[in-house]
N, C-alpha and C positions, 0 to 999 in steps of 0.2 A: 558894820552892816549885818542885819539879821536876815538870815535866809529862811525860806519856807520850811526847809528840813529842820532847822533849829527850833522853829515854832512847834513842829510836830513832836520833837523830843524834849520840849521844855519841862513837862512834868517829871520825866526821868532825870533831867539835868538838875532840877530843884531837889529831888530826893537824894541823888548822889552828892550834891553839894552839901546837904544837911549832914550826911555821914562824914564827909571830910571836915566840916566845921566842928563836928563832935570830937573827932580825933585831935584836931588842932587846938580848939578852945578849951575843951573839958579835960582832955588827957595831957595835952601839952606837947604833942608831936609837932615836928616841923612839917611843912607842906609836902616835901618829898616823901617822908615816912607816912604821911596821911594818904598819899596816893597808893603806897604799898599796902597799907592796911585796908584801904578801900578794895583793892584787888583781892585780898584774902577774904574779905566779907562776901564779895560777889562769888568767888569760887566755892566758898563754903556753902553758900545758899544753893549752888548748883550740884552739890554732891548727890542728891537722890537721882537727878537726871543723868549725872555722869555715870552712876552705877548702872542705870538702864542702858546707857550708851555702851559700856564695856560688855555687858551681857549680850547686847545685840551684835556687837562686833565679833564676839567669840562664836555666836550662833552662825553668823555669816561665814566665818572661817570654817566652821565644822561642816557646813553643807556646800562649800565651794565646789567639790567634785561633782555633786549632783547638778548644780547650776551649769557647770561646763558641759555636762552630758545633754542637758536641755538645749543649750546653745548650739551644740553640734547637731542635735536631732532636728531642730526647727530653724536652722540657719537661713533657709530660703523663705521662711514665713515669719516676718517680724511681728506681725499682729498675734499670731498663734504663740510665738515665743513669749510675748509679754503676758498673754493670758495664762499660759502654763506656769510661768515664773511666779505670778501673783498667787495662783492657786497653790503652788508649792509652799510659798511663804505662809499662806493662811493655814494650810494643813499642819505646818510645823510651828505655828504660832510665833513667827518671826516678823518683827516690824523693822524693815530696812531704814526707815526714816528716823528711828530712835537714836542712831549713831550721830545724827546731825543736830539734835536738839541743843546740847550744851553750846556748841559753836554758834548756832543761830541766835541763841539768847544772849551771847556775849557781844554780838555785833552792835545792838542798841547801846550797850554800856560803853563800848569803844567809841562810837560816834558821839555820844553824850559827853564823854570826857574830852573829846577833841574840841567841842564847842565850849566846854567849861574853861579849858585852858586858853582859849582865844578871847573869852569875854568875862564870864562870871568870876572865875578865879583871879583874873587880873585886877578886878575891883577889890577882892578879898586880900590878895597877897600884897599889893602895893596901892592902898587907897590914896596915898599922897600924890602919886603919879596919875592914877586913874580914879577920880572921884566917882561916886555912884551916878552922877548926872552926865558923865561922858558916855555917849552912845556907842562909840567905837574905841574901846580902850587899846592902848598900845602895849607892847611887851614891857615887863617891869625892868628889864636890864639886870645887871649884876648887883643885886642887893642882898642883904643878910637874909631876908625872908624868902627870896626866890632862888637862892643857891641850894644845891644838894650835892654834897661831896664834890666831885670834879666838874659838875654841871653848873655854869654860872647863872643860868636863868631857865627854869623849867617851863615858863610860859612862852618861850620863843624857841625856834628851831636851832639845833646845835650846828656848830661850824668847826672847821679845822680838826685838831686832834681829838676834841671832845666828840665830834660826830663820828670819827673813825672808831673810837673805842665803843661808842654806843652801837654802831652798826655791827661790829665784831661780836659784841655781847648778844645782840639780837639774833644774828645768824647762828651763833653757837648754841644758844638756848633753844632756838627753834629746831635745829637739827637734832639736839638731844631729845626734845619732846617728841619729835617724829619717830625716833628710834624706839623709845620706850612705849609709845602708845600705838604704834603700827602693828596690826595683826594680819595684814595681808601677806600671803606668800607669793603674790604676783610681782615679778621683778619690775615690770613697767610702772606699776602703781607705787612701788617703793622709790623708784627714780623720780617720779613726779613729786612725791612728798619731799624728797631731798632737794629738789630744784625750786620749790615754792619760795623759800626764804630769799633766794637770790632774785627771784622775779619781783618781790615786793620792795627791794632796796630802793629803786628810783622813787617810790612813793613815800617810803619811810623817812628819807632824808629831809622831806618837807614838813614833817609833823613836828609839833612842839615836843621838846625834850621830855617833858613829863609824861607824854603819851608813850614814849619808848620805855620809860620806867615801868609803866603799867604793863606793856607787852612783855618785857623781859621777866617781870615778876610772875605773870600768868604762865609763861613758858616754864619757869622753874617749878611752879606748883605742879604743872603737868608732869615734869620729870619725877618729882617726888611721888606723885600719884601713880605713875607707872611702876615705880619700884615697889610700892605697897601692893598694887594690884597683882604683880607677878608673884608676890609671896602669898597673898590671900586667895587669889582666884587665878591659878595657872591656866594657860590656854588649853582648850580641848583638843583631843586627837581628831585628825581629819577623818571624815566618814567616807572612806573610799569603798567602792563597790567590790566586795570580796577581799579587800585589802586587810592589812594588819590592824588598821585603826577603824575598821568598819563598825558602825553602830549595830549591836546585836540585840535581838529580842530578849525579853526577860528570861525565858527558859534557856535560851542559848547562853546568856550571860551566867546563869546559875550552873550550867553544865560545863562551862569553860574550864574552871579550876580542876574538875575531875579529869577532863580530857588532857589537860596539861600534866597532871600527875601521872596518868597512864603513859603518856608519851615519854615523860622523864624516866619512868621505870623501864620502859622498853629500851630507851637509849642506854640506860645503865647495864641492862642485861646484854645488849649487843656489844657494849664496850668490854664487858667481862669476857664474853666469848672470844673477842678479838685478842685479848691478852693471853688466853690459853695457848700453849705451844701446839703447833700443828703436828698431827700424827705422821710418822714416817711412812712413805708409800711402800706397799707390799712388794718384796723382791720376787722377781720371776724365778720359778723353780725350773732348773734345767732337766730336760727329760733324761731317763736312764740310758746309758750307752747300749747299743745293740749287742746281742750275744756274739761271741767270737766263733767263727766257723772252724771245726776241727779238720785238720789235714788228713787225707787218706794215706794210709801206709802202703807202701809197695809190698808185693808178695815175697820179695827177696829178703832172706834173713842173713844176718851176719853170723 
């Protein structure tokens, strides 16, 4: 049965199917590896947007203290808070929506692959079971073409031990990707990111196994991407008002090393002064004793 949503995504489905057919027919990959390399192609095409996402997330992290100050200042006026926040983003040339673009563009690919595994790829993987004239193809079953490692059929949902292993791999890879790509210092946001994989488990168990292969692969790509980003573009210091990581003007940044040198020299002088032995306190000088009084002699002589 063809749904209206599948009709909407049919051009993208055809394009993704052509990529998978290229890997399978021209290079000789199996269908499981064709899904993996399709994932790599999609993520590689999104690298420019992913870089913008990373820069946007780092910028949001850098100005988080100022945003909290605005929230505290206009907590009773939501409309004014929204206006001031957007004004702040414009002045600092920050696009808060840039961090959502790669994820938003991956959703059509995810949906298209879902329908591919339920219809188009079933015709390609097992044409003997599902001829092109069959409008509603059924899962291929455990065949040589539809198997991928321990997965008996990538066109059908997994069951039993296979499902448990796939769910564990999905949760583990999703948690790792959240750890490596999360830049928020807010504890509640981190807990939400950690809880999302478990929230999606009831939906994941009904997906075709090949879709979980795509999801796990894209999570592992995100983990590798996070490792590279931490090496090439470390996160910025938080711009706290008057704090150690505050963003300084150009003149202040230029004078900062000189101030640090002077402070260090003063600290060394003070330390040297502390090491010198303390002078002994002056002893109090006792006053001279009073003169002795002479005794008067009596007039009697011996």
